[in-house]
C-alpha positions in Angstrom: 87.5 81.2 114.7 84.4 83.2 115.6 83.8 85.8 118.2 82.4 84.2 121.4 82.4 86.6 124.3 83.9 89.6 126.1 86.1 89.5 129.2 84.5 90.5 132.5 85.7 94.0 132.1 84.7 94.1 128.4 88.3 95.0 127.4 89.1 91.7 125.6 87.3 89.7 122.9 87.6 85.9 122.9 87.5 83.8 119.7 87.1 80.0 119.3 86.0 77.3 116.9 83.2 75.0 118.2 83.6 72.7 115.1 87.0 71.3 116.0 86.7 67.6 116.5 88.1 66.2 119.7 90.7 64.0 117.8 92.2 67.1 116.2 92.3 69.3 119.3 95.9 68.3 120.1 97.1 69.0 116.6 95.3 72.4 116.4 96.7 73.3 119.9 100.3 72.6 118.6 99.8 74.7 115.5 98.4 77.7 117.4 101.3 77.5 119.9 103.8 77.5 117.0 102.1 80.4 115.3 102.1 82.3 118.5 105.9 81.9 118.7 106.3 83.0 115.1 104.0 86.0 115.3 106.6 88.5 116.4 108.8 87.7 113.5 106.1 87.4 110.9 104.3 90.7 111.3 104.9 91.4 107.6 103.3 88.2 106.4 99.7 87.1 107.2 99.5 84.2 109.6 95.8 85.2 110.2 93.1 87.4 108.8 90.5 89.4 110.6 87.1 89.8 109.1 84.2 92.0 110.2 81.4 91.9 107.8 82.9 92.7 104.4 86.1 94.2 105.8 89.0 91.6 105.8 92.7 92.3 106.5 95.7 90.8 108.2 95.6 93.5 110.9 97.8 92.9 113.9 96.1 91.5 117.0 96.8 93.9 119.9 97.8 92.2 123.2 97.2 88.8 121.6 96.9 85.8 123.9 96.5 82.1 123.3 94.6 80.1 125.9 95.7 76.5 125.2 93.4 74.6 127.4 90.2 76.2 126.1 91.6 76.5 122.5 90.7 80.1 122.5 92.5 83.3 121.5 91.9 86.7 122.8 93.0 90.3 122.1 92.2 93.9 122.8 89.2 94.4 120.7 89.2 98.2 120.8 92.7 98.3 119.5 91.9 95.7 116.9 88.8 97.6 115.6 90.8 100.9 115.6 93.6 99.4 113.5 91.3 97.5 111.2 89.0 100.5 110.5 91.8 103.0 110.3 93.5 101.0 107.5 90.2 100.5 105.7 89.6 104.3 105.8 93.2 104.9 104.6 92.6 102.5 101.7 89.3 104.2 100.7 91.0 107.6 100.8 93.9 106.5 98.6 91.6 104.7 96.2 89.5 107.9 95.9 92.6 110.0 95.1 93.8 107.5 92.5 90.4 107.3 90.8 90.1 111.1 90.7 93.6 111.6 89.2 93.9 108.5 86.9 90.2 108.2 86.1 90.1 111.6 84.3 93.1 110.7 82.1 91.6 107.3 81.3 88.2 108.8 80.5 89.9 111.3 78.1 91.9 108.6 76.4 88.9 106.3 76.0 86.7 109.1 74.7 89.3 109.9 72.0 89.6 106.2 71.1 85.8 105.9 70.8 85.6 109.0 68.7 88.3 107.7 66.4 86.5 104.3 66.1 89.7 102.6 67.3 87.9 101.1 70.3 84.3 99.9 70.8 82.2 100.2 73.9 83.0 96.7 75.2 86.7 97.5 74.9 86.3 100.8 76.7 84.4 99.1 79.5 87.1 96.5 79.9 89.7 99.2 80.1 87.8 101.1 82.7 87.4 97.9 84.8 91.2 97.2 84.5 92.0 100.8 85.5 89.8 100.5 88.6 91.2 97.1 89.6 94.8 98.4 89.2 94.0 101.5 91.3 92.4 99.3 93.9 95.5 97.1 94.2 97.8 100.1 94.5 95.6 101.6 97.2 95.5 98.3 99.2 99.3 97.9 98.8 100.1 101.5 99.9 97.7 101.4 102.9 99.3 98.2 104.1 102.8 99.5 103.7 101.9 102.5 105.7 100.5 100.3 108.5 103.6 98.1 108.4 105.9 101.1 108.8 104.2 101.7 112.1 103.8 98.1 113.1 107.4 97.1 112.6 110.7 99.0 112.2 110.5 101.3 109.2 113.8 100.0 107.8 112.5 96.4 108.0 109.1 97.3 106.4 111.0 98.5 103.3 113.6 95.7 103.3 114.2 93.5 100.3 112.9 90.5 102.3 109.5 92.2 103.0 109.1 93.6 99.5 110.0 90.3 97.9 107.1 88.6 99.9 104.7 91.4 99.3 103.2 90.2 95.9 102.3 86.8 97.3 100.9 88.3 100.6 98.7 90.8 98.7 97.5 88.0 96.4 96.5 85.9 99.4 94.6 88.8 100.9 92.9 89.6 97.6 91.8 85.9 97.2 90.5 85.9 100.8 88.5 89.1 100.2 87.1 87.6 97.0 85.9 84.4 98.8 84.6 86.5 101.8 82.5 88.6 99.4 80.2 85.6 98.9 79.2 85.6 102.6 75.7 86.7 103.1 74.7 89.5 105.5 71.5 91.3 106.0 71.3 95.0 106.8 67.9 94.3 108.4 69.3 92.0 111.2 67.9 93.1 114.5 70.1 94.9 117.0 70.1 92.0 119.4 71.7 89.7 116.7 74.0 92.4 115.4 75.5 93.7 118.7 76.8 92.6 122.0 76.1 95.6 124.2 78.5 96.8 126.9 76.7 97.0 130.3 76.8 100.8 130.0 75.3 100.5 126.5 77.8 102.8 124.9 80.2 100.2 123.3 79.8 97.1 121.2 81.5 94.3 119.4 80.1 93.0 116.2 78.9 89.4 116.6 80.0 88.8 113.0 83.7 89.3 113.8 86.0 86.4 113.0 89.7 85.3 113.0 91.1 82.9 110.5 94.4 81.2 111.3 
């Protein structure tokens, strides 16, 4: 589903999919209604993803509403952006800390291996990529856990059920981010195409926002 419009008071963003064929509208409506009922009990598992440019996550949708006749969904876009960008910043901070701490140890170990001719440059490069990938996964996991501890009861966020589902959930999100990375965006897009201006001109919603159910 892609972003379509703001509410009259600009507090809510509406999303829909114009490519749904008429013969599938009833089936899609039923699926969305089912997911709306399950949303409260599945906060720890992604039943949707939110993407804004190259940021993608299973961020909770504040004040979510499903409009069955129009086959639209809506939410508080300010709350959505705040949650999405907060977790992205938290992830970036955690990744920086991990790279700073573990990167130095890795560099020292690889330098010693290279000096001792027990490792070639190609092997050292692969080790560095593996270390970064591992740190990236840990930072994503820890940032999501911190969000879930606020989003749902803290005892539930650390329960065996949630933790047992975590590897599959993180793998799904990682795959979605990988595929999303092939989407093409231009930093030179004009402001009219990039933003939908608030009447007062001080707030905006990216026209590139999307929800995937």
